[in-house]
PyMOL Python script that loads the backbone (N, CA, C, O; Angstrom):
from pymol import cmd

cmd.read_pdbstr("""\
ATOM      1  N   UNK A   1     111.380  30.287 233.377  1.00  0.00           N
ATOM      2  CA  UNK A   1     110.758  29.137 232.774  1.00  0.00           C
ATOM      3  C   UNK A   1     110.780  27.961 233.753  1.00  0.00           C
ATOM      4  O   UNK A   1     111.006  26.830 233.321  1.00  0.00           O
ATOM      5  N   UNK A   2     110.563  28.173 235.009  1.00  0.00           N
ATOM      6  CA  UNK A   2     110.646  27.186 236.071  1.00  0.00           C
ATOM      7  C   UNK A   2     109.905  25.897 235.819  1.00  0.00           C
ATOM      8  O   UNK A   2     110.541  24.878 235.548  1.00  0.00           O
ATOM      9  N   UNK A   3     108.589  25.896 235.896  1.00  0.00           N
ATOM     10  CA  UNK A   3     107.785  24.679 235.761  1.00  0.00           C
ATOM     11  C   UNK A   3     107.183  24.521 234.371  1.00  0.00           C
ATOM     12  O   UNK A   3     106.203  23.796 234.199  1.00  0.00           O
ATOM     13  N   UNK A   4     107.741  25.171 233.409  1.00  0.00           N
ATOM     14  CA  UNK A   4     107.200  25.084 232.053  1.00  0.00           C
ATOM     15  C   UNK A   4     107.372  23.679 231.485  1.00  0.00           C
ATOM     16  O   UNK A   4     108.295  22.952 231.854  1.00  0.00           O
ATOM     17  N   UNK A   5     106.485  23.321 230.600  1.00  0.00           N
ATOM     18  CA  UNK A   5     106.595  22.041 229.917  1.00  0.00           C
ATOM     19  C   UNK A   5     107.648  22.138 228.822  1.00  0.00           C
ATOM     20  O   UNK A   5     108.098  23.231 228.477  1.00  0.00           O
ATOM     21  N   UNK A   6     108.032  21.002 228.284  1.00  0.00           N
ATOM     22  CA  UNK A   6     108.987  20.992 227.179  1.00  0.00           C
ATOM     23  C   UNK A   6     108.419  21.789 226.007  1.00  0.00           C
ATOM     24  O   UNK A   6     109.146  22.532 225.347  1.00  0.00           O
ATOM     25  N   UNK A   7     107.132  21.634 225.753  1.00  0.00           N
ATOM     26  CA  UNK A   7     106.506  22.383 224.663  1.00  0.00           C
ATOM     27  C   UNK A   7     106.596  23.885 224.901  1.00  0.00           C
ATOM     28  O   UNK A   7     106.859  24.642 223.967  1.00  0.00           O
ATOM     29  N   UNK A   8     106.378  24.330 226.153  1.00  0.00           N
ATOM     30  CA  UNK A   8     106.499  25.755 226.477  1.00  0.00           C
ATOM     31  C   UNK A   8     107.916  26.246 226.212  1.00  0.00           C
ATOM     32  O   UNK A   8     108.106  27.339 225.680  1.00  0.00           O
ATOM     33  N   UNK A   9     108.911  25.442 226.580  1.00  0.00           N
ATOM     34  CA  UNK A   9     110.310  25.824 226.384  1.00  0.00           C
ATOM     35  C   UNK A   9     110.643  25.905 224.892  1.00  0.00           C
ATOM     36  O   UNK A   9     111.328  26.826 224.447  1.00  0.00           O
ATOM     37  N   UNK A  10     110.151  24.934 224.135  1.00  0.00           N
ATOM     38  CA  UNK A  10     110.397  24.950 222.685  1.00  0.00           C
ATOM     39  C   UNK A  10     109.733  26.170 222.051  1.00  0.00           C
ATOM     40  O   UNK A  10     110.337  26.837 221.212  1.00  0.00           O
ATOM     41  N   UNK A  11     108.503  26.463 222.443  1.00  0.00           N
ATOM     42  CA  UNK A  11     107.811  27.644 221.909  1.00  0.00           C
ATOM     43  C   UNK A  11     108.546  28.920 222.263  1.00  0.00           C
ATOM     44  O   UNK A  11     108.617  29.841 221.449  1.00  0.00           O
ATOM     45  N   UNK A  12     109.097  28.989 223.473  1.00  0.00           N
ATOM     46  CA  UNK A  12     109.860  30.161 223.888  1.00  0.00           C
ATOM     47  C   UNK A  12     111.095  30.324 223.001  1.00  0.00           C
ATOM     48  O   UNK A  12     111.394  31.428 222.544  1.00  0.00           O
ATOM     49  N   UNK A  13     111.810  29.225 222.759  1.00  0.00           N
ATOM     50  CA  UNK A  13     113.010  29.269 221.919  1.00  0.00           C
ATOM     51  C   UNK A  13     112.648  29.692 220.501  1.00  0.00           C
ATOM     52  O   UNK A  13     113.346  30.509 219.900  1.00  0.00           O
ATOM     53  N   UNK A  14     111.576  29.149 219.967  1.00  0.00           N
ATOM     54  CA  UNK A  14     111.131  29.515 218.614  1.00  0.00           C
ATOM     55  C   UNK A  14     110.777  30.998 218.552  1.00  0.00           C
ATOM     56  O   UNK A  14     111.192  31.698 217.628  1.00  0.00           O
ATOM     57  N   UNK A  15     110.012  31.479 219.532  1.00  0.00           N
ATOM     58  CA  UNK A  15     109.636  32.901 219.552  1.00  0.00           C
ATOM     59  C   UNK A  15     110.861  33.799 219.641  1.00  0.00           C
ATOM     60  O   UNK A  15     110.935  34.829 218.972  1.00  0.00           O
ATOM     61  N   UNK A  16     111.823  33.404 220.471  1.00  0.00           N
ATOM     62  CA  UNK A  16     113.040  34.198 220.620  1.00  0.00           C
ATOM     63  C   UNK A  16     113.835  34.203 219.314  1.00  0.00           C
ATOM     64  O   UNK A  16     114.363  35.239 218.909  1.00  0.00           O
ATOM     65  N   UNK A  17     113.918  33.048 218.660  1.00  0.00           N
ATOM     66  CA  UNK A  17     114.628  32.954 217.386  1.00  0.00           C
ATOM     67  C   UNK A  17     113.975  33.858 216.335  1.00  0.00           C
ATOM     68  O   UNK A  17     114.659  34.604 215.634  1.00  0.00           O
ATOM     69  N   UNK A  18     112.659  33.782 216.236  1.00  0.00           N
ATOM     70  CA  UNK A  18     111.941  34.602 215.251  1.00  0.00           C
ATOM     71  C   UNK A  18     112.147  36.086 215.528  1.00  0.00           C
ATOM     72  O   UNK A  18     112.345  36.867 214.598  1.00  0.00           O
ATOM     73  N   UNK A  19     112.102  36.480 216.788  1.00  0.00           N
ATOM     74  CA  UNK A  19     112.316  37.892 217.139  1.00  0.00           C
ATOM     75  C   UNK A  19     113.722  38.329 216.742  1.00  0.00           C
ATOM     76  O   UNK A  19     113.904  39.430 216.223  1.00  0.00           O
ATOM     77  N   UNK A  20     114.717  37.477 216.983  1.00  0.00           N
ATOM     78  CA  UNK A  20     116.090  37.825 216.616  1.00  0.00           C
ATOM     79  C   UNK A  20     116.263  37.897 215.105  1.00  0.00           C
ATOM     80  O   UNK A  20     116.940  38.796 214.605  1.00  0.00           O
ATOM     81  N   UNK A  21     115.667  36.970 214.375  1.00  0.00           N
ATOM     82  CA  UNK A  21     115.761  36.992 212.919  1.00  0.00           C
ATOM     83  C   UNK A  21     115.075  38.233 212.363  1.00  0.00           C
ATOM     84  O   UNK A  21     115.576  38.844 211.419  1.00  0.00           O
ATOM     85  N   UNK A  22     113.949  38.609 212.930  1.00  0.00           N
ATOM     86  CA  UNK A  22     113.259  39.804 212.460  1.00  0.00           C
ATOM     87  C   UNK A  22     114.108  41.049 212.657  1.00  0.00           C
ATOM     88  O   UNK A  22     113.981  42.009 211.896  1.00  0.00           O
ATOM     89  N   UNK A  23     114.977  41.048 213.671  1.00  0.00           N
ATOM     90  CA  UNK A  23     115.881  42.175 213.871  1.00  0.00           C
ATOM     91  C   UNK A  23     116.767  42.410 212.661  1.00  0.00           C
ATOM     92  O   UNK A  23     117.191  43.539 212.410  1.00  0.00           O
ATOM     93  N   UNK A  24     117.051  41.354 211.907  1.00  0.00           N
ATOM     94  CA  UNK A  24     117.952  41.474 210.769  1.00  0.00           C
ATOM     95  C   UNK A  24     117.356  42.350 209.677  1.00  0.00           C
ATOM     96  O   UNK A  24     118.089  42.898 208.854  1.00  0.00           O
ATOM     97  N   UNK A  25     116.049  42.485 209.660  1.00  0.00           N
ATOM     98  CA  UNK A  25     115.425  43.362 208.663  1.00  0.00           C
ATOM     99  C   UNK A  25     115.912  44.790 208.770  1.00  0.00           C
ATOM    100  O   UNK A  25     115.794  45.555 207.812  1.00  0.00           O
ATOM    101  N   UNK A  26     116.459  45.166 209.914  1.00  0.00           N
ATOM    102  CA  UNK A  26     116.935  46.543 210.052  1.00  0.00           C
ATOM    103  C   UNK A  26     118.169  46.815 209.211  1.00  0.00           C
ATOM    104  O   UNK A  26     118.579  47.969 209.083  1.00  0.00           O
ATOM    105  N   UNK A  27     118.776  45.776 208.630  1.00  0.00           N
ATOM    106  CA  UNK A  27     119.899  46.017 207.717  1.00  0.00           C
ATOM    107  C   UNK A  27     119.499  46.953 206.592  1.00  0.00           C
ATOM    108  O   UNK A  27     120.239  47.872 206.243  1.00  0.00           O
ATOM    109  N   UNK A  28     118.336  46.716 206.033  1.00  0.00           N
ATOM    110  CA  UNK A  28     117.866  47.541 204.924  1.00  0.00           C
ATOM    111  C   UNK A  28     117.697  48.982 205.386  1.00  0.00           C
ATOM    112  O   UNK A  28     118.176  49.908 204.732  1.00  0.00           O
ATOM    113  N   UNK A  29     117.018  49.170 206.510  1.00  0.00           N
ATOM    114  CA  UNK A  29     116.804  50.523 207.011  1.00  0.00           C
ATOM    115  C   UNK A  29     118.109  51.169 207.458  1.00  0.00           C
ATOM    116  O   UNK A  29     118.342  52.353 207.212  1.00  0.00           O
ATOM    117  N   UNK A  30     118.961  50.381 208.118  1.00  0.00           N
ATOM    118  CA  UNK A  30     120.242  50.910 208.587  1.00  0.00           C
ATOM    119  C   UNK A  30     121.149  51.287 207.432  1.00  0.00           C
ATOM    120  O   UNK A  30     121.813  52.323 207.475  1.00  0.00           O
ATOM    121  N   UNK A  31     121.183  50.454 206.393  1.00  0.00           N
ATOM    122  CA  UNK A  31     121.982  50.772 205.213  1.00  0.00           C
ATOM    123  C   UNK A  31     121.487  52.033 204.538  1.00  0.00           C
ATOM    124  O   UNK A  31     122.282  52.863 204.098  1.00  0.00           O
ATOM    125  N   UNK A  32     120.181  52.179 204.455  1.00  0.00           N
ATOM    126  CA  UNK A  32     119.612  53.397 203.871  1.00  0.00           C
ATOM    127  C   UNK A  32     120.047  54.621 204.658  1.00  0.00           C
ATOM    128  O   UNK A  32     120.442  55.633 204.080  1.00  0.00           O
ATOM    129  N   UNK A  33     119.973  54.523 205.977  1.00  0.00           N
ATOM    130  CA  UNK A  33     120.302  55.663 206.832  1.00  0.00           C
ATOM    131  C   UNK A  33     121.791  55.983 206.789  1.00  0.00           C
ATOM    132  O   UNK A  33     122.177  57.141 206.630  1.00  0.00           O
ATOM    133  N   UNK A  34     122.629  54.952 206.931  1.00  0.00           N
ATOM    134  CA  UNK A  34     124.078  55.172 206.983  1.00  0.00           C
ATOM    135  C   UNK A  34     124.658  55.648 205.658  1.00  0.00           C
ATOM    136  O   UNK A  34     125.549  56.498 205.643  1.00  0.00           O
ATOM    137  N   UNK A  35     124.178  55.124 204.578  1.00  0.00           N
ATOM    138  CA  UNK A  35     124.774  55.406 203.272  1.00  0.00           C
ATOM    139  C   UNK A  35     123.890  56.291 202.400  1.00  0.00           C
ATOM    140  O   UNK A  35     124.184  56.499 201.223  1.00  0.00           O
ATOM    141  N   UNK A  36     122.810  56.809 202.977  1.00  0.00           N
ATOM    142  CA  UNK A  36     121.874  57.657 202.251  1.00  0.00           C
ATOM    143  C   UNK A  36     121.362  56.962 200.985  1.00  0.00           C
ATOM    144  O   UNK A  36     121.350  57.536 199.897  1.00  0.00           O
ATOM    145  N   UNK A  37     120.942  55.711 201.169  1.00  0.00           N
ATOM    146  CA  UNK A  37     120.425  54.910 200.057  1.00  0.00           C
ATOM    147  C   UNK A  37     118.910  54.973 200.027  1.00  0.00           C
ATOM    148  O   UNK A  37     118.275  55.499 200.941  1.00  0.00           O
ATOM    149  N   UNK A  38     118.354  54.438 198.981  1.00  0.00           N
ATOM    150  CA  UNK A  38     116.902  54.401 198.843  1.00  0.00           C
ATOM    151  C   UNK A  38     116.434  52.970 198.572  1.00  0.00           C
ATOM    152  O   UNK A  38     115.543  52.753 197.751  1.00  0.00           O
ATOM    153  N   UNK A  39     117.037  51.989 199.266  1.00  0.00           N
ATOM    154  CA  UNK A  39     116.661  50.597 199.074  1.00  0.00           C
ATOM    155  C   UNK A  39     115.273  50.370 199.652  1.00  0.00           C
ATOM    156  O   UNK A  39     114.991  50.764 200.783  1.00  0.00           O
ATOM    157  N   UNK A  40     114.409  49.735 198.871  1.00  0.00           N
ATOM    158  CA  UNK A  40     113.032  49.527 199.322  1.00  0.00           C
ATOM    159  C   UNK A  40     112.701  48.052 199.556  1.00  0.00           C
ATOM    160  O   UNK A  40     111.826  47.738 200.363  1.00  0.00           O
ATOM    161  N   UNK A  41     113.378  47.163 198.872  1.00  0.00           N
ATOM    162  CA  UNK A  41     113.053  45.746 198.976  1.00  0.00           C
ATOM    163  C   UNK A  41     114.307  44.941 199.289  1.00  0.00           C
ATOM    164  O   UNK A  41     115.427  45.444 199.204  1.00  0.00           O
ATOM    165  N   UNK A  42     114.093  43.683 199.654  1.00  0.00           N
ATOM    166  CA  UNK A  42     115.225  42.791 199.885  1.00  0.00           C
ATOM    167  C   UNK A  42     116.014  42.601 198.598  1.00  0.00           C
ATOM    168  O   UNK A  42     117.239  42.481 198.629  1.00  0.00           O
ATOM    169  N   UNK A  43     115.325  42.574 197.483  1.00  0.00           N
ATOM    170  CA  UNK A  43     116.006  42.434 196.193  1.00  0.00           C
ATOM    171  C   UNK A  43     116.947  43.617 195.982  1.00  0.00           C
ATOM    172  O   UNK A  43     118.085  43.432 195.547  1.00  0.00           O
ATOM    173  N   UNK A  44     116.482  44.835 196.286  1.00  0.00           N
ATOM    174  CA  UNK A  44     117.346  46.013 196.194  1.00  0.00           C
ATOM    175  C   UNK A  44     118.591  45.836 197.054  1.00  0.00           C
ATOM    176  O   UNK A  44     119.702  46.169 196.642  1.00  0.00           O
ATOM    177  N   UNK A  45     118.383  45.304 198.259  1.00  0.00           N
ATOM    178  CA  UNK A  45     119.485  45.092 199.192  1.00  0.00           C
ATOM    179  C   UNK A  45     120.493  44.096 198.621  1.00  0.00           C
ATOM    180  O   UNK A  45     121.697  44.352 198.635  1.00  0.00           O
ATOM    181  N   UNK A  46     119.998  42.950 198.115  1.00  0.00           N
ATOM    182  CA  UNK A  46     120.887  41.945 197.543  1.00  0.00           C
ATOM    183  C   UNK A  46     121.650  42.500 196.336  1.00  0.00           C
ATOM    184  O   UNK A  46     122.840  42.224 196.182  1.00  0.00           O
ATOM    185  N   UNK A  47     120.989  43.271 195.491  1.00  0.00           N
ATOM    186  CA  UNK A  47     121.667  43.867 194.337  1.00  0.00           C
ATOM    187  C   UNK A  47     122.741  44.848 194.789  1.00  0.00           C
ATOM    188  O   UNK A  47     123.833  44.886 194.223  1.00  0.00           O
ATOM    189  N   UNK A  48     122.426  45.644 195.816  1.00  0.00           N
ATOM    190  CA  UNK A  48     123.382  46.626 196.335  1.00  0.00           C
ATOM    191  C   UNK A  48     124.640  45.935 196.846  1.00  0.00           C
ATOM    192  O   UNK A  48     125.750  46.344 196.508  1.00  0.00           O
ATOM    193  N   UNK A  49     124.477  44.891 197.658  1.00  0.00           N
ATOM    194  CA  UNK A  49     125.677  44.253 198.205  1.00  0.00           C
ATOM    195  C   UNK A  49     126.444  43.479 197.136  1.00  0.00           C
ATOM    196  O   UNK A  49     127.664  43.343 197.234  1.00  0.00           O
ATOM    197  N   UNK A  50     125.749  42.970 196.115  1.00  0.00           N
ATOM    198  CA  UNK A  50     126.475  42.267 195.050  1.00  0.00           C
ATOM    199  C   UNK A  50     127.300  43.245 194.209  1.00  0.00           C
ATOM    200  O   UNK A  50     128.335  42.863 193.665  1.00  0.00           O
ATOM    201  N   UNK A  51     126.862  44.484 194.097  1.00  0.00           N
ATOM    202  CA  UNK A  51     127.603  45.484 193.323  1.00  0.00           C
ATOM    203  C   UNK A  51     128.716  46.138 194.145  1.00  0.00           C
ATOM    204  O   UNK A  51     129.789  46.430 193.616  1.00  0.00           O
ATOM    205  N   UNK A  52     128.467  46.366 195.424  1.00  0.00           N
ATOM    206  CA  UNK A  52     129.427  47.109 196.246  1.00  0.00           C
ATOM    207  C   UNK A  52     130.359  46.198 197.046  1.00  0.00           C
ATOM    208  O   UNK A  52     131.433  46.622 197.473  1.00  0.00           O
ATOM    209  N   UNK A  53     129.950  44.960 197.243  1.00  0.00           N
ATOM    210  CA  UNK A  53     130.703  43.992 198.041  1.00  0.00           C
ATOM    211  C   UNK A  53     130.843  44.429 199.508  1.00  0.00           C
ATOM    212  O   UNK A  53     131.742  43.969 200.212  1.00  0.00           O
ATOM    213  N   UNK A  54     129.965  45.302 199.954  1.00  0.00           N
ATOM    214  CA  UNK A  54     129.940  45.683 201.366  1.00  0.00           C
ATOM    215  C   UNK A  54     129.252  44.556 202.122  1.00  0.00           C
ATOM    216  O   UNK A  54     128.090  44.237 201.867  1.00  0.00           O
ATOM    217  N   UNK A  55     129.986  43.960 203.053  1.00  0.00           N
ATOM    218  CA  UNK A  55     129.473  42.785 203.744  1.00  0.00           C
ATOM    219  C   UNK A  55     129.337  42.994 205.249  1.00  0.00           C
ATOM    220  O   UNK A  55     128.953  42.073 205.969  1.00  0.00           O
ATOM    221  N   UNK A  56     129.645  44.191 205.725  1.00  0.00           N
ATOM    222  CA  UNK A  56     129.537  44.469 207.158  1.00  0.00           C
ATOM    223  C   UNK A  56     128.759  45.759 207.378  1.00  0.00           C
ATOM    224  O   UNK A  56     128.964  46.758 206.689  1.00  0.00           O
ATOM    225  N   UNK A  57     127.869  45.709 208.349  1.00  0.00           N
ATOM    226  CA  UNK A  57     127.067  46.868 208.729  1.00  0.00           C
ATOM    227  C   UNK A  57     127.042  46.963 210.245  1.00  0.00           C
ATOM    228  O   UNK A  57     127.105  45.949 210.940  1.00  0.00           O
ATOM    229  N   UNK A  58     126.953  48.154 210.742  1.00  0.00           N
ATOM    230  CA  UNK A  58     126.799  48.390 212.177  1.00  0.00           C
ATOM    231  C   UNK A  58     125.552  49.246 212.337  1.00  0.00           C
ATOM    232  O   UNK A  58     125.536  50.407 211.927  1.00  0.00           O
ATOM    233  N   UNK A  59     124.504  48.678 212.934  1.00  0.00           N
ATOM    234  CA  UNK A  59     123.225  49.375 213.052  1.00  0.00           C
ATOM    235  C   UNK A  59     122.700  49.214 214.474  1.00  0.00           C
ATOM    236  O   UNK A  59     122.576  48.094 214.971  1.00  0.00           O
ATOM    237  N   UNK A  60     122.397  50.318 215.120  1.00  0.00           N
ATOM    238  CA  UNK A  60     121.796  50.315 216.456  1.00  0.00           C
ATOM    239  C   UNK A  60     122.536  49.427 217.446  1.00  0.00           C
ATOM    240  O   UNK A  60     121.910  48.676 218.195  1.00  0.00           O
ATOM    241  N   UNK A  61     123.855  49.506 217.455  1.00  0.00           N
ATOM    242  CA  UNK A  61     124.646  48.761 218.432  1.00  0.00           C
ATOM    243  C   UNK A  61     124.875  47.298 218.098  1.00  0.00           C
ATOM    244  O   UNK A  61     125.419  46.557 218.917  1.00  0.00           O
ATOM    245  N   UNK A  62     124.468  46.865 216.907  1.00  0.00           N
ATOM    246  CA  UNK A  62     124.638  45.471 216.513  1.00  0.00           C
ATOM    247  C   UNK A  62     125.477  45.408 215.236  1.00  0.00           C
ATOM    248  O   UNK A  62     125.242  46.152 214.284  1.00  0.00           O
ATOM    249  N   UNK A  63     126.453  44.511 215.235  1.00  0.00           N
ATOM    250  CA  UNK A  63     127.276  44.256 214.053  1.00  0.00           C
ATOM    251  C   UNK A  63     126.609  43.183 213.215  1.00  0.00           C
ATOM    252  O   UNK A  63     126.129  42.179 213.741  1.00  0.00           O
ATOM    253  N   UNK A  64     126.582  43.399 211.916  1.00  0.00           N
ATOM    254  CA  UNK A  64     126.041  42.423 210.978  1.00  0.00           C
ATOM    255  C   UNK A  64     127.139  42.098 209.975  1.00  0.00           C
ATOM    256  O   UNK A  64     127.676  42.992 209.321  1.00  0.00           O
ATOM    257  N   UNK A  65     127.470  40.810 209.855  1.00  0.00           N
ATOM    258  CA  UNK A  65     128.453  40.360 208.871  1.00  0.00           C
ATOM    259  C   UNK A  65     127.773  39.354 207.965  1.00  0.00           C
ATOM    260  O   UNK A  65     127.367  38.278 208.405  1.00  0.00           O
ATOM    261  N   UNK A  66     127.654  39.707 206.711  1.00  0.00           N
ATOM    262  CA  UNK A  66     127.045  38.804 205.743  1.00  0.00           C
ATOM    263  C   UNK A  66     128.056  37.735 205.358  1.00  0.00           C
ATOM    264  O   UNK A  66     129.249  38.012 205.230  1.00  0.00           O
ATOM    265  N   UNK A  67     127.577  36.525 205.177  1.00  0.00           N
ATOM    266  CA  UNK A  67     128.444  35.420 204.774  1.00  0.00           C
ATOM    267  C   UNK A  67     127.651  34.491 203.865  1.00  0.00           C
ATOM    268  O   UNK A  67     126.497  34.176 204.153  1.00  0.00           O
ATOM    269  N   UNK A  68     128.251  34.062 202.793  1.00  0.00           N
ATOM    270  CA  UNK A  68     127.575  33.131 201.898  1.00  0.00           C
ATOM    271  C   UNK A  68     126.148  33.548 201.651  1.00  0.00           C
ATOM    272  O   UNK A  68     125.892  34.582 201.034  1.00  0.00           O
ATOM    273  N   UNK A  69     125.218  32.749 202.131  1.00  0.00           N
ATOM    274  CA  UNK A  69     123.803  33.097 201.968  1.00  0.00           C
ATOM    275  C   UNK A  69     123.163  33.516 203.288  1.00  0.00           C
ATOM    276  O   UNK A  69     121.939  33.493 203.421  1.00  0.00           O
ATOM    277  N   UNK A  70     123.978  33.896 204.254  1.00  0.00           N
ATOM    278  CA  UNK A  70     123.428  34.236 205.561  1.00  0.00           C
ATOM    279  C   UNK A  70     124.097  35.431 206.205  1.00  0.00           C
ATOM    280  O   UNK A  70     124.745  36.245 205.547  1.00  0.00           O
ATOM    281  N   UNK A  71     123.919  35.510 207.515  1.00  0.00           N
ATOM    282  CA  UNK A  71     124.375  36.674 208.257  1.00  0.00           C
ATOM    283  C   UNK A  71     124.650  36.308 209.709  1.00  0.00           C
ATOM    284  O   UNK A  71     123.892  35.564 210.330  1.00  0.00           O
ATOM    285  N   UNK A  72     125.753  36.846 210.242  1.00  0.00           N
ATOM    286  CA  UNK A  72     125.994  36.835 211.677  1.00  0.00           C
ATOM    287  C   UNK A  72     125.508  38.180 212.199  1.00  0.00           C
ATOM    288  O   UNK A  72     125.818  39.220 211.617  1.00  0.00           O
ATOM    289  N   UNK A  73     124.762  38.170 213.271  1.00  0.00           N
ATOM    290  CA  UNK A  73     124.363  39.404 213.950  1.00  0.00           C
ATOM    291  C   UNK A  73     124.840  39.261 215.389  1.00  0.00           C
ATOM    292  O   UNK A  73     124.507  38.288 216.066  1.00  0.00           O
ATOM    293  N   UNK A  74     125.625  40.237 215.856  1.00  0.00           N
ATOM    294  CA  UNK A  74     126.158  40.085 217.194  1.00  0.00           C
ATOM    295  C   UNK A  74     126.435  41.429 217.858  1.00  0.00           C
ATOM    296  O   UNK A  74     126.686  42.442 217.205  1.00  0.00           O
ATOM    297  N   UNK A  75     126.380  41.389 219.160  1.00  0.00           N
ATOM    298  CA  UNK A  75     126.759  42.512 220.011  1.00  0.00           C
ATOM    299  C   UNK A  75     127.457  41.887 221.218  1.00  0.00           C
ATOM    300  O   UNK A  75     127.754  40.692 221.210  1.00  0.00           O
ATOM    301  N   UNK A  76     127.717  42.671 222.234  1.00  0.00           N
ATOM    302  CA  UNK A  76     128.340  42.097 223.429  1.00  0.00           C
ATOM    303  C   UNK A  76     127.372  41.189 224.183  1.00  0.00           C
ATOM    304  O   UNK A  76     127.805  40.391 225.014  1.00  0.00           O
ATOM    305  N   UNK A  77     126.072  41.294 223.910  1.00  0.00           N
ATOM    306  CA  UNK A  77     125.080  40.499 224.631  1.00  0.00           C
ATOM    307  C   UNK A  77     124.488  39.334 223.857  1.00  0.00           C
ATOM    308  O   UNK A  77     123.971  38.401 224.471  1.00  0.00           O
ATOM    309  N   UNK A  78     124.543  39.353 222.514  1.00  0.00           N
ATOM    310  CA  UNK A  78     123.895  38.266 221.784  1.00  0.00           C
ATOM    311  C   UNK A  78     124.628  37.952 220.493  1.00  0.00           C
ATOM    312  O   UNK A  78     125.402  38.754 219.970  1.00  0.00           O
ATOM    313  N   UNK A  79     124.354  36.749 220.001  1.00  0.00           N
ATOM    314  CA  UNK A  79     124.942  36.277 218.758  1.00  0.00           C
ATOM    315  C   UNK A  79     123.890  35.468 218.023  1.00  0.00           C
ATOM    316  O   UNK A  79     123.241  34.611 218.624  1.00  0.00           O
ATOM    317  N   UNK A  80     123.712  35.722 216.741  1.00  0.00           N
ATOM    318  CA  UNK A  80     122.744  34.985 215.936  1.00  0.00           C
ATOM    319  C   UNK A  80     123.364  34.713 214.570  1.00  0.00           C
ATOM    320  O   UNK A  80     123.965  35.596 213.957  1.00  0.00           O
ATOM    321  N   UNK A  81     123.210  33.490 214.110  1.00  0.00           N
ATOM    322  CA  UNK A  81     123.640  33.122 212.772  1.00  0.00           C
ATOM    323  C   UNK A  81     122.408  32.599 212.051  1.00  0.00           C
ATOM    324  O   UNK A  81     121.773  31.653 212.516  1.00  0.00           O
ATOM    325  N   UNK A  82     122.068  33.196 210.934  1.00  0.00           N
ATOM    326  CA  UNK A  82     120.918  32.702 210.180  1.00  0.00           C
ATOM    327  C   UNK A  82     121.236  32.726 208.700  1.00  0.00           C
ATOM    328  O   UNK A  82     122.139  33.436 208.258  1.00  0.00           O
ATOM    329  N   UNK A  83     120.485  31.945 207.937  1.00  0.00           N
ATOM    330  CA  UNK A  83     120.620  31.910 206.491  1.00  0.00           C
ATOM    331  C   UNK A  83     119.403  32.550 205.861  1.00  0.00           C
ATOM    332  O   UNK A  83     118.276  32.370 206.322  1.00  0.00           O
ATOM    333  N   UNK A  84     119.647  33.302 204.800  1.00  0.00           N
ATOM    334  CA  UNK A  84     118.558  33.918 204.060  1.00  0.00           C
ATOM    335  C   UNK A  84     117.940  32.901 203.127  1.00  0.00           C
ATOM    336  O   UNK A  84     118.629  32.020 202.613  1.00  0.00           O
ATOM    337  N   UNK A  85     116.652  33.020 202.908  1.00  0.00           N
ATOM    338  CA  UNK A  85     116.012  32.193 201.888  1.00  0.00           C
ATOM    339  C   UNK A  85     116.387  32.730 200.522  1.00  0.00           C
ATOM    340  O   UNK A  85     117.003  33.792 200.425  1.00  0.00           O
ATOM    341  N   UNK A  86     116.036  32.033 199.490  1.00  0.00           N
ATOM    342  CA  UNK A  86     116.413  32.477 198.158  1.00  0.00           C
ATOM    343  C   UNK A  86     115.586  33.677 197.708  1.00  0.00           C
ATOM    344  O   UNK A  86     114.403  33.542 197.397  1.00  0.00           O
ATOM    345  N   UNK A  87     116.194  34.809 197.676  1.00  0.00           N
ATOM    346  CA  UNK A  87     115.667  36.074 197.153  1.00  0.00           C
ATOM    347  C   UNK A  87     114.303  36.509 197.702  1.00  0.00           C
ATOM    348  O   UNK A  87     114.173  37.638 198.174  1.00  0.00           O
ATOM    349  N   UNK A  88     113.307  35.660 197.653  1.00  0.00           N
ATOM    350  CA  UNK A  88     111.971  36.104 198.034  1.00  0.00           C
ATOM    351  C   UNK A  88     111.707  35.971 199.531  1.00  0.00           C
ATOM    352  O   UNK A  88     110.785  36.594 200.058  1.00  0.00           O
ATOM    353  N   UNK A  89     112.497  35.178 200.201  1.00  0.00           N
ATOM    354  CA  UNK A  89     112.308  35.011 201.652  1.00  0.00           C
ATOM    355  C   UNK A  89     113.472  35.649 202.382  1.00  0.00           C
ATOM    356  O   UNK A  89     114.617  35.582 201.934  1.00  0.00           O
ATOM    357  N   UNK A  90     113.164  36.273 203.522  1.00  0.00           N
ATOM    358  CA  UNK A  90     114.223  36.974 204.247  1.00  0.00           C
ATOM    359  C   UNK A  90     115.174  36.009 204.936  1.00  0.00           C
ATOM    360  O   UNK A  90     116.382  36.247 204.928  1.00  0.00           O
ATOM    361  N   UNK A  91     114.689  34.955 205.518  1.00  0.00           N
ATOM    362  CA  UNK A  91     115.603  34.058 206.221  1.00  0.00           C
ATOM    363  C   UNK A  91     115.082  32.635 206.210  1.00  0.00           C
ATOM    364  O   UNK A  91     113.920  32.380 205.894  1.00  0.00           O
ATOM    365  N   UNK A  92     115.946  31.735 206.555  1.00  0.00           N
ATOM    366  CA  UNK A  92     115.581  30.341 206.728  1.00  0.00           C
ATOM    367  C   UNK A  92     116.080  29.889 208.084  1.00  0.00           C
ATOM    368  O   UNK A  92     116.772  30.640 208.771  1.00  0.00           O
ATOM    369  N   UNK A  93     115.751  28.707 208.470  1.00  0.00           N
ATOM    370  CA  UNK A  93     116.167  28.185 209.769  1.00  0.00           C
ATOM    371  C   UNK A  93     117.395  27.317 209.565  1.00  0.00           C
ATOM    372  O   UNK A  93     117.384  26.403 208.741  1.00  0.00           O
ATOM    373  N   UNK A  94     118.452  27.598 210.310  1.00  0.00           N
ATOM    374  CA  UNK A  94     119.681  26.820 210.258  1.00  0.00           C
ATOM    375  C   UNK A  94     119.976  26.316 211.657  1.00  0.00           C
ATOM    376  O   UNK A  94     120.709  26.957 212.411  1.00  0.00           O
ATOM    377  N   UNK A  95     119.400  25.148 212.015  1.00  0.00           N
ATOM    378  CA  UNK A  95     119.578  24.664 213.400  1.00  0.00           C
ATOM    379  C   UNK A  95     121.036  24.397 213.702  1.00  0.00           C
ATOM    380  O   UNK A  95     121.372  23.987 214.813  1.00  0.00           O
TER     381      UNK A  95
END
""", "prot")
cmd.dss("prot")
cmd.show_as("cartoon", "prot")
cmd.util.cbc("prot")
cmd.orient("prot")
């Protein structure tokens, strides 16, 4: 990002953030695979964790720890903390 403008840098950060947040969607698929579940929606996922109290997942080399209304996603190379939107939205922005 050598001679990029401030706007270019901000857009890069936003794009990177969105890509990292989208990675969190794999919780649903990873939970299905690991636990032989049939969760189809985010609502199914929220109901499952509220009943089982399982708050940690390990999927494709990334640890996911749910907290309050959000999630930490981390590996040896990256760390992301995001908050989920209320039920209908997957995530929100927590600067």
